[in-house]
C-alpha positions in Angstrom: -17.4 -37.7 121.9 -14.5 -35.3 121.4 -13.1 -32.9 124.0 -10.7 -30.0 123.4 -8.0 -29.8 126.1 -6.1 -26.9 127.5 -4.0 -28.4 130.3 -2.1 -31.6 130.9 -2.4 -31.9 134.7 -5.7 -33.8 134.4 -7.2 -37.3 134.7 -9.1 -38.8 131.8 -12.5 -40.2 132.7 -14.8 -42.4 130.7 -18.6 -42.3 131.2 -20.0 -45.8 132.0 -23.6 -46.8 132.9 -22.9 -46.3 136.6 -20.9 -43.0 136.4 -17.5 -41.7 135.5 -14.5 -44.0 135.6 -11.0 -42.6 135.9 -8.9 -44.3 133.2 -5.5 -42.6 133.3 -3.5 -39.4 133.5 -3.9 -37.2 130.5 -0.1 -37.1 130.2 -0.2 -40.9 129.5 -1.8 -40.3 126.2 0.7 -39.4 123.4 -0.9 -37.4 120.5 -1.4 -39.6 117.5 -1.2 -42.9 119.4 -3.6 -45.1 121.1 -3.6 -47.0 124.4 -5.7 -49.8 125.8 -7.4 -49.6 129.2 -9.2 -52.3 131.1 -12.7 -51.4 132.4 -14.1 -52.7 135.7 -16.4 -55.2 133.8 -13.5 -56.7 131.9 -14.0 -54.9 128.6 -11.2 -53.1 126.9 -11.4 -49.5 125.6 -9.0 -47.9 123.1 -8.2 -44.3 124.0 -6.7 -41.8 121.6 -5.5 -38.2 121.8 -5.1 -36.5 118.5 -2.7 -33.7 117.6 -5.4 -31.2 118.1 -5.6 -32.4 121.7 -9.0 -34.0 121.3 -9.8 -37.2 123.2 -11.6 -40.2 121.8 -12.6 -43.6 123.2 -13.9 -46.7 121.4 -14.1 -50.4 122.0 -10.6 -52.0 121.6 -12.0 -55.1 120.0 -11.8 -55.3 116.2 -15.3 -56.7 115.2 -13.8 -58.3 112.1 -11.3 -60.5 113.8 -12.3 -60.5 117.5 -8.8 -59.4 118.5 -8.3 -56.5 121.0 -6.0 -54.5 118.8 -7.7 -51.2 117.8 -5.5 -49.2 120.3 -2.5 -50.3 118.2 -3.9 -49.0 114.9 -2.7 -46.1 112.8 -4.7 -42.9 113.2 -5.6 -40.5 110.4 -8.5 -38.4 109.0 -10.9 -39.0 106.1 -12.9 -36.0 104.9 -12.2 -34.3 108.3 -13.3 -37.4 110.3 -10.6 -38.8 112.7 -10.2 -42.6 112.4 -8.1 -45.5 113.5 -7.2 -48.3 111.0 -7.2 -51.7 112.5 -3.6 -53.1 112.5 -4.9 -56.5 111.2 -7.3 -56.1 108.3 -7.0 -52.3 108.0 -10.7 -51.4 108.3 -11.1 -47.8 109.5 -13.2 -46.8 112.5 -14.5 -43.2 113.1 -13.1 -42.2 116.5 -16.0 -40.0 117.3 -18.9 -42.4 116.5 -17.3 -45.9 116.2 -18.7 -46.3 112.7 -16.7 -48.4 110.3 -15.8 -46.2 107.3 -15.3 -49.2 105.1 -18.5 -51.2 106.0 -21.5 -49.2 107.1 -23.1 -52.2 108.7 -20.3 -52.4 111.3 -19.6 -50.2 114.3 -17.9 -50.3 117.6 -19.1 -48.5 120.8 -17.8 -45.0 121.3 -17.6 -43.5 124.8 -18.1 -40.1 126.2 -15.0 -38.7 127.9 -14.1 -35.8 130.2 -11.0 -34.5 132.0 -11.1 -33.8 135.7 
């Protein structure tokens, strides 16, 4: 899910099965870079803020290698779709849906976000 932002004095919240979880301050997210956050159940999520001030969250675990590295990948766009390229094997994942752009049979979870 994407979210257009207008202010920076906000908290970023991720929707989990049992409600909204506050992940970080919006100011902690640098446009064009990712950060990893630990969820209460031990999973990791990769958070991204693009240069258009939209927020994205996907699983941090690269399904091709099992390493928790997607937050360290390079971001870009492909036909208007924002993606992150894994820093290991370079597969690209759509930041809005989690779909792998290089292998349609693979996807990572994408999470709904909001600011509060």
